[in-house]
N, C-alpha and C positions, 0 to 999 in steps of 0.2 A: 666551519662549513661555509666557505666562501663560494664565489662563482668564478668559472674560468671559461665561459663562453659568452659571446656578445648577447646583449639583450637580457642579461641576468640569468640565463640558463647555464647549468654546469653539467659536466660529464658525470655519469652515474657509474662509471667503471669501478670507482672505489667502493661504492655500496655493494656492487656485485661481488667484489673481492671480500668485503666484510661478511657477506652471507656465506661465501664459500669457506671462509676460515672460522665461521661460527662466532663472529664478533657481535654479540647482541648489544653490548653497550654502545658501540659505534652507530648501529642502526637506530637505537633508541634516541641517541643524541640528534640524529638526522631528522627525527620527527619534528624538531624545533627549527629546522632550516627555513629561512625566508622564502625559498623557492618551493612552490607547491608541487612542482614536478619531482623535486628531491624527496619531499614528504611522501609522495605516492610511491616512489621507488623504495623508500625505506619501509613503508608498510608492506610492500610485496616481499621484501627481504625478510622481514620479521615473520611473515606467514610461512616462509620456507623453513626458518629456524625453529619456530614454535617455542613452547615453554611458557611458564606462568607469567613471567615479566612481560613477554611479548604480548600475551593475551590481554593482560591488564592495560598495557599502553594502547593497544589497538582499540580496546573497548572505550577508553577515555577519548581517543581521537574521534571515534565514530559518534560519540554523544555530544561532541563539542560543536553545537550549532552556530555559535557566534564567532568562534575563533578559527574554524577550519572551513575551507571551501568544500562544497558538495562532492567534488571529485576525490578529494582526499578522504573524506568520510566513507565514501563508497569503496575506495581501495582498502580501507581498514576493515570494513565489513566483509569484503571478499576474502581478505587474508584470514580473518577469524574462522572462516569455513575450512581452512586447512589445519586449524589448531584444535578446535573444539569438537566434541562428539556430536553426531548429527542431530540428536534431539535437543541438546542444549543449544546448539547453533541455531536451530529453527526457532527456539524460544527467544533467543537473543534478537533475531531479526524481527520478531513480532512488534518490538518497541519502535520500529522504524517504518512500518507499513501504513501508518495513518498519522495525520496531523504533524507533518514534517515538511521539509523542503521537497518540492515536486520531484526533482531529480533523484533525491535519496529515496523517496517513497517508491518511485518506479523501479529503481534498481533493487531495492530491498525486497519488493514483491516478486521480482523475477528470481532472485536468489532463493527466496522462501519456497516458491513454487517448484524450483528444481530440487531443493533440499527435502521437501515433504509434499510431494504432489497430491497424495491422497488427503492429507490433513489441511492443505492450503485453504480451501473454502471455509472450513471450521475455524481456522486461525484468523481469517479475515473477519468473520462474524464476531469472534471473541474480541477483536480490536474495535468493534463498532463502526466499521467502514461502511459508508452509505453513498459513495461516489458511483458514477455510472459504471465504471469498470467492475467494481465490487458487486453491484446488482447483477451484472451480466454473469459473473462467475457463480453467484448464488443460483441463478436460473439454470445454467449449464450443468452444474453439479447436483442440482436438486438437494441442496444442503438444508436439512431441517433446522439446524442450529441458527440459521439466518432468519427464521420466522420472527422471533421477538425484535430483532433489529429492524426488519422491514416494517413490522407493525408500528413500532415507535416512530420510525421515520414518517410514515404516512399520516399518523395521528398528529405529528408536529406540523406537517404541511397543511393539514386541514385546519388546525387551530390557528395557524398563521394566515390562512386564506391565500396562500401563494402557490397552489398546485400548478398553475399555468405560467408561473414566472419563468423568465428566460433561463435562469440558472437551475431551475428545479424540474420543469415538466418532463424533460428527457429522462431524468432519474426516476421520477414517479412512474413513467411509462415502463421503464425497465424493471422497476420493483413489482409492478402489477404482473408483468409477464413472468417474472421469477416465481411469484406465488402460484401461478397456473402450472408451472413446471414442477414445483415442489409438491403441490397437491395436498390432499388430506383435509380432514375436518377443520383444522385450525386455519389453514390457508383460505378455505372457503368462507369461514366466519369473518376473516379480515376483509375479504373481497365484498361480502354482503354488507358489512358495515360501511365500507367505502362507497358502494353503490347507493346505499341509503343517503349518505352524506352528499353525494354528487347531485341528488335530486334537488337539493336546496342550496348547494354551493354556488356562489356568484364570484367569478374571478375578479380580482382587484383591477386588473387591466381591462380596458374596454376595447371593443373592435373585433374585426374578423379574425385576427390572429389568435387572440385569447379564446374565442369561441371555438375555433378549429382545434386548438390544443385540448380544450375540455372535451370536445366530441371524440377525439382520439383516445383520451384516457377512459371515457365511458365505454367505447367500443372494445378496447383491450381488456377492460374489467369484465365485460360480458363474455368475451371469448375465453378468458381465463377461468371463469366460473363454469362455462360449458365444458372446458377441457377437463376440469376436475370431476364434473358430473358424469362424464363418459367413461371414467376409469372403473 
């Protein structure tokens, strides 16, 4: 697997030919090519051919955080969607939607949402996702399975005393809004507990910015409780 284009890039016509003639071994070997573009093309070809060997190799590439570029791993995940049954494919993607490279997480979430739109919020919650995007999805979907995740996240922030921290307060705000949308007694209990803690909570940061953030969290907490009470 050498190169035949300037700058280290090589033509992929041979890989396309290999896919057309069903040469799985050639494509598997191409997964070790120094060119990441060749590895991406090989992953795509293996997705077309399918089979157990292709699925195993693509899974190994997708999991290789340290040896493969994110683009190659994403290509492998995308190709697995052409080989595996929908439910198994969705379960495979769950391993990549949290605590991974940002590009991989973003792509895997998009693939998972397309593969299982109804189950996507539940799968996000099962992975323990607590980023801003996940909190937003929990609120939009009104996913009850997210309640324990949100509760644990808010309790952790209260214990750490960093509700208004730059990297946290937006997620806290989104989490509180999600509780209002999800509704029910358990959401109300979490919000009441939070409101009680906010009466004594003192942000670690001092100044107008921290106070303003705390006021916004209090306001949205009251609004979410009111929203639940009106149902």
